[in-house]
C-alpha positions in Angstrom: -73.3 -37.4 21.1 -69.6 -37.2 22.7 -66.8 -37.0 20.4 -63.5 -39.5 21.1 -60.2 -38.1 20.1 -60.0 -40.0 16.9 -62.9 -39.0 15.8 -61.8 -35.4 16.7 -58.6 -35.5 14.5 -60.8 -36.8 11.7 -63.5 -34.0 12.2 -60.9 -31.4 12.3 -57.9 -32.3 10.1 -58.7 -34.8 7.4 -56.0 -35.9 4.8 -57.1 -34.5 2.1 -56.5 -31.0 3.8 -60.2 -30.5 3.9 -61.6 -28.5 7.5 -64.7 -29.5 9.1 -65.9 -26.2 11.4 -66.1 -26.5 15.0 -69.1 -26.1 16.5 -70.9 -25.0 19.9 -71.4 -28.1 22.2 -68.6 -30.5 20.7 -67.3 -32.4 23.7 -63.9 -33.4 24.9 -62.3 -34.9 27.7 -59.1 -33.0 29.0 -57.4 -30.1 28.3 -55.0 -32.3 26.0 -58.1 -33.1 24.2 -59.2 -29.7 24.0 -56.0 -27.6 22.9 -55.4 -30.1 20.0 -58.7 -30.0 18.8 -58.5 -26.1 18.4 -54.7 -26.4 17.3 -55.0 -28.7 14.8 -57.8 -27.0 13.5 -55.8 -23.7 13.4 -52.9 -25.4 11.9 -55.1 -26.6 8.9 -56.5 -22.9 8.5 -53.2 -21.4 8.6 -52.6 -19.7 12.3 -51.3 -20.3 15.5 -52.9 -20.4 18.9 -52.1 -19.9 22.5 -53.6 -20.6 25.5 -55.9 -18.0 27.5 -57.1 -17.4 30.8 -59.0 -19.9 32.9 -61.5 -19.6 35.5 -62.2 -21.8 38.7 -64.8 -22.5 41.2 -65.4 -23.8 44.5 -66.5 -27.3 43.1 -64.3 -27.5 39.7 -60.2 -26.6 39.6 -61.0 -25.6 36.1 -64.5 -24.1 35.2 -63.9 -22.3 32.0 -60.6 -22.5 29.9 -60.0 -20.1 26.8 -57.7 -20.6 23.5 -57.0 -17.7 21.2 -55.1 -16.9 18.2 -51.9 -16.3 18.7 -52.3 -12.3 17.2 -54.8 -11.8 20.2 -54.4 -8.7 22.3 -51.7 -6.3 22.3 -48.1 -6.4 24.2 -48.2 -4.1 27.3 -45.7 -0.9 26.5 -42.9 -0.5 28.2 -41.2 1.9 29.9 -39.6 4.1 27.0 -36.4 5.2 29.3 -36.0 1.7 30.3 -32.9 -0.2 28.6 -33.6 -3.5 26.9 -30.9 -5.8 25.4 -33.1 -6.4 22.1 -36.5 -5.2 20.9 -38.8 -7.8 19.5 -41.1 -7.1 16.9 -44.9 -7.0 18.0 -47.0 -9.1 15.8 -50.2 -9.1 17.4 -53.1 -7.4 15.9 -56.1 -7.6 18.7 -57.3 -10.3 16.6 -60.6 -12.0 18.3 -60.5 -15.5 17.0 -61.0 -17.7 19.9 -62.5 -20.7 21.4 -63.8 -21.0 25.2 -65.0 -24.4 26.8 -67.0 -24.9 29.9 -65.8 -27.8 32.2 -68.5 -29.9 34.3 -67.9 -33.5 35.7 -64.7 -33.7 33.7 -66.2 -33.0 30.2 -65.1 -30.1 28.2 -67.9 -28.6 26.1 -67.5 -25.8 23.7 -69.4 -22.8 24.9 -68.1 -20.1 22.7 -66.5 -20.4 18.9 -65.4 -17.2 16.9 -63.3 -18.0 13.6 -63.0 -14.4 12.6 -59.4 -13.2 12.0 -58.4 -9.7 11.1 -55.1 -10.8 9.4 -53.9 -12.8 6.8 -53.5 -16.5 7.4 -50.6 -18.7 6.7 -50.1 -20.1 3.5 -49.2 -24.0 3.0 -45.5 -23.2 2.6 -45.4 -20.2 6.0 -47.2 -22.9 8.3 -44.1 -24.6 9.6 -43.3 -21.3 11.2 -46.5 -21.2 13.0 -45.3 -21.5 16.7 -48.2 -23.8 17.9 -46.9 -26.0 14.9 -43.3 -26.3 15.7 -42.5 -29.3 18.1 -39.8 -31.9 17.8 -41.6 -35.5 18.6 -40.0 -37.9 20.6 -39.1 -40.0 17.7 -38.0 -37.8 15.6 -36.0 -36.3 18.4 -33.9 -39.9 18.9 -33.2 -40.1 15.1 -31.8 -36.4 15.3 -29.7 -37.7 18.5 -28.2 -41.1 16.7 -27.6 -39.3 13.2 -25.6 -36.5 15.2 -24.1 -39.1 17.8 -22.9 -41.3 14.3 -21.0 -38.1 13.1 -23.4 -36.8 10.5 -24.0 -32.9 10.9 -27.2 -31.5 12.5 -28.3 -29.7 9.0 -27.9 -33.0 7.3 -29.9 -34.8 9.7 -32.6 -32.1 9.5 -32.5 -32.3 5.8 -32.9 -36.3 6.1 -35.9 -35.8 8.1 -37.4 -33.0 6.1 -37.1 -35.8 3.3 -38.4 -38.6 4.9 -41.6 -37.0 6.7 -42.2 -34.5 3.9 -41.9 -30.7 4.0 -45.8 -30.5 4.6 -45.4 -32.8 7.6 -42.5 -32.3 9.3 -43.3 -29.8 12.5 -40.1 -28.2 13.1 -37.4 -25.6 11.7 -33.7 -26.1 11.6 -33.4 -23.8 14.3 -35.7 -25.9 16.5 -33.2 -28.7 15.7 -30.1 -26.4 16.4 -32.0 -25.7 19.8 -33.0 -29.4 20.4 -29.2 -30.4 20.3 -28.1 -27.8 22.4 -30.3 -28.5 25.2 -29.3 -31.8 25.0 -25.7 -31.0 25.1 -26.3 -28.9 28.1 -27.9 -31.7 30.2 -24.8 -33.5 29.5 -21.9 -31.1 30.1 -21.1 -31.5 34.1 -20.0 -28.5 35.8 -17.1 -30.3 37.1 -15.6 -31.3 34.0 -16.1 -27.5 32.7 -13.9 -26.2 35.3 -11.2 -29.4 34.7 -11.0 -27.6 31.0 -10.4 -24.4 32.7 -8.0 -25.2 35.5 -6.1 -27.5 32.7 -5.6 -24.5 30.5 -4.3 -22.6 33.3 -1.8 -25.5 34.3 -0.4 -25.3 30.4 -0.1 -21.6 30.6 2.0 -21.7 33.9 4.0 -24.2 31.9 4.3 -22.5 28.5 4.0 -18.5 28.7 3.2 -18.6 25.2 0.1 -21.0 25.6 -3.1 -19.3 24.4 -6.6 -20.4 25.3 -9.9 -18.6 24.8 -13.6 -19.7 26.2 -17.0 -18.8 25.1 -19.5 -18.5 27.5 -23.4 -18.5 26.8 -25.8 -16.6 28.8 -26.1 -19.8 31.2 -22.8 -19.5 32.0 -22.1 -23.0 30.2 -18.9 -23.4 28.2 -20.4 -24.1 24.4 -17.0 -23.4 22.6 -13.4 -23.4 23.7 -10.2 -22.9 21.7 -6.5 -23.3 22.5 -2.6 -23.7 20.9 0.6 -24.1 22.6 3.7 -21.8 22.0 4.9 -24.0 19.5 2.1 -23.9 17.3 2.6 -19.8 17.2 6.1 -20.3 16.1 4.9 -23.0 13.5 2.4 -20.8 12.1 4.8 -17.8 11.6 7.0 -20.1 9.6 4.0 -22.2 7.4 0.8 -20.1 7.9 0.1 -19.3 4.4 -2.0 -22.2 3.6 -4.5 -23.1 6.6 -6.6 -26.4 6.4 -9.6 -26.5 8.7 -12.2 -29.3 9.0 -14.7 -30.2 11.5 -15.5 -34.2 10.5 -14.6 -35.6 13.7 -16.6 -35.2 17.2 -16.3 -36.2 20.7 -17.6 -39.2 22.2 -19.4 -38.4 25.2 -20.5 -34.7 24.8 -20.7 -34.9 21.3 -18.4 -31.5 20.6 -17.6 -30.6 17.6 -13.5 -31.4 17.2 -12.1 -28.3 14.9 -8.4 -28.5 14.4 -6.5 -26.1 12.1 -3.4 -27.8 10.4 -1.1 -27.3 7.8 2.1 -29.0 6.1 5.4 -28.2 6.8 8.6 -28.0 4.6 9.1 -31.8 5.6 5.7 -32.8 4.3 4.5 -33.6 7.9 1.4 -32.5 9.1 1.5 -29.5 11.8 -1.3 -28.8 14.3 -1.7 -24.9 14.6 -4.6 -25.1 17.0 -7.8 -26.7 17.8 -11.2 -25.9 19.4 -14.2 -27.9 20.5 -17.4 -26.7 19.5 -21.0 -27.1 20.7 -22.7 -26.2 17.4 -22.0 -25.6 13.6 -23.6 -21.8 13.1 -22.0 -19.2 11.5 -21.9 -17.5 15.0 -19.5 -20.1 16.2 -17.3 -20.3 13.5 -17.2 -16.3 13.3 -15.9 -16.4 16.9 -13.5 -19.3 16.2 -11.7 -17.8 13.2 -11.7 -14.5 15.0 -9.9 -15.9 18.2 -7.7 -17.9 16.1 -6.5 -14.6 14.4 -6.1 -13.5 17.7 -4.1 -15.8 18.9 -2.1 -15.9 15.8 -1.1 -12.0 16.0 -3.5 -11.4 13.4 -2.0 -12.3 10.3 -4.6 -13.8 8.0 -3.8 -16.8 5.8 -3.4 -16.4 2.2 -5.4 -19.5 1.2 -7.8 -21.6 3.7 -9.1 -25.2 2.7 -12.7 -26.5 4.3 -15.4 -28.4 3.4 -18.6 -27.1 1.3 -20.4 -25.6 4.8 -22.5 -22.8 3.6 -22.5 -21.2 7.3 -18.5 -21.8 7.1 -18.3 -19.8 4.4 -20.2 -17.4 5.7 -18.0 -16.9 8.3 -14.7 -16.8 6.7 -16.2 -14.0 4.7 -16.8 -12.1 7.9 -13.5 -13.2 9.4 -11.1 -13.7 7.1 -11.7 -11.3 4.0 -8.4 -11.3 2.9 -7.8 -15.2 2.6 -8.9 -17.2 -0.4 -11.5 -19.8 0.4 -10.8 -23.1 -1.6 -12.7 -26.2 -1.2 -11.1 -29.6 0.2 -10.1 -32.0 -2.9 -10.9 -34.8 -0.4 -14.5 -33.6 0.4 -15.2 -32.6 -3.6 -13.7 -36.2 -4.5 -16.2 -37.6 -2.0 -19.2 -35.7 -3.2 -18.0 -36.6 -6.7 -18.6 -40.4 -6.2 -22.1 -39.7 -4.5 -23.5 -37.6 -7.5 -21.7 -39.3 -10.1 -21.9 -43.0 -9.1 -23.5 -44.2 -12.1 -20.3 -43.0 -14.1 -17.7 -44.1 -11.8 -18.5 -47.7 -12.8 -17.1 -47.0 -15.9 -13.2 -47.2 -15.8 -12.7 -45.1 -18.8 -14.9 -42.1 -17.2 -13.1 -42.6 -13.8 -9.7 -42.5 -15.3 -10.3 -39.2 -17.2 -12.0 -37.6 -14.0 -9.0 -38.6 -12.1 -6.8 -36.9 -14.9 -8.6 -34.0 -14.4 -8.5 -33.9 -10.5 -5.1 -35.2 -9.9 -3.1 -35.4 -13.4 -3.1 -31.5 -14.6 -0.2 -29.2 -13.5 -1.7 -26.2 -15.2 -5.1 -24.1 -15.5 -4.9 -24.5 -19.1 -4.3 -28.1 -19.1 -7.2 -28.8 -16.7 -10.0 -27.0 -18.5 -8.6 -29.2 -21.8 -8.9 -32.3 -20.0 -12.3 -31.1 -18.3 -14.1 -30.3 -21.7 -12.7 -33.3 -23.2 -14.1 -35.4 -20.8 -17.5 -33.6 -21.1 -17.4 -34.0 -24.7 -16.8 -37.7 -24.2 -19.4 -38.7 -22.3 -21.9 -36.5 -23.4 -22.3 -34.6 -19.8 -23.2 -31.3 -21.2 -26.7 -31.1 -19.7 -25.6 -33.0 -16.4 -26.1 -30.8 -13.6 
């Protein structure tokens, strides 16, 4: 009896996580159906698969096709004296689990099936990392694009999808989300535009000998990150660089790059711009490069304090590049987070007034601690996370 694709999905991966065994003689009608059949079976069991060899004949373009457990075989040993950029961990165990399809007249028939593995299978929590599972579906990609285009961070868009889809159903990791957006940006950035940026920086440097710029080039010779400051900004930093404010809230329209300005207040309470950068992503590596470049541009003088939003990757980069600076969180971001997490409390005018007194009305640490303790007690918030 022939089995269509809907029946295959029902047989191999039911909603209650029970799994029916694949049997010799099962039929499908394309290589895609054959791959999906074994892949869905593999994911429900806890292992990943890869494509094996194919055999051809005079009458059939493909006569036989194998799909293997991803731990099948071993990598060939490379020349010991050969210098490599990095060494990958070899996780293959010569596992013999596989499935073989024989093709005749367009019908793919299971002719061999071995489900014995010589390694541990992934648990339900670990299955998101299986390579053959990891794929960003078209609909999920559209959601990520639209959220990031609206100014939402890629980490937040991933967290949203993970919550909406469910941890057990999501088919990609945070790293996959990052790589997806990087590829999307690379499709957009035109060679002429990148060269225009370099030409403009060179022109500004010819006008102002103190003008500084730095460009980070990736492995494909594209410009993911670039930084600049003029001579006046360097003089301003020498005078007012004890405190630094750094924000990545804004994005450009065309290429969806992160706008990352370094700003501060001068002695006239005017905002001054020390430097600016455009970043293609918000990773620890990009932030570390940016902070180290900023220090180089400013004569390696670290600020006494730096204010940012509550971004874990940014915080880690500051620990690496600015170890002598005190990292503080921006009051504006703290206030916004408080309104989101305490929305039900902020409808109470008395609570709002007490909270604002703690936030804006205290002139010493002692006064703040006293006001905060009073607010916690008056509104019975001792057990509020």
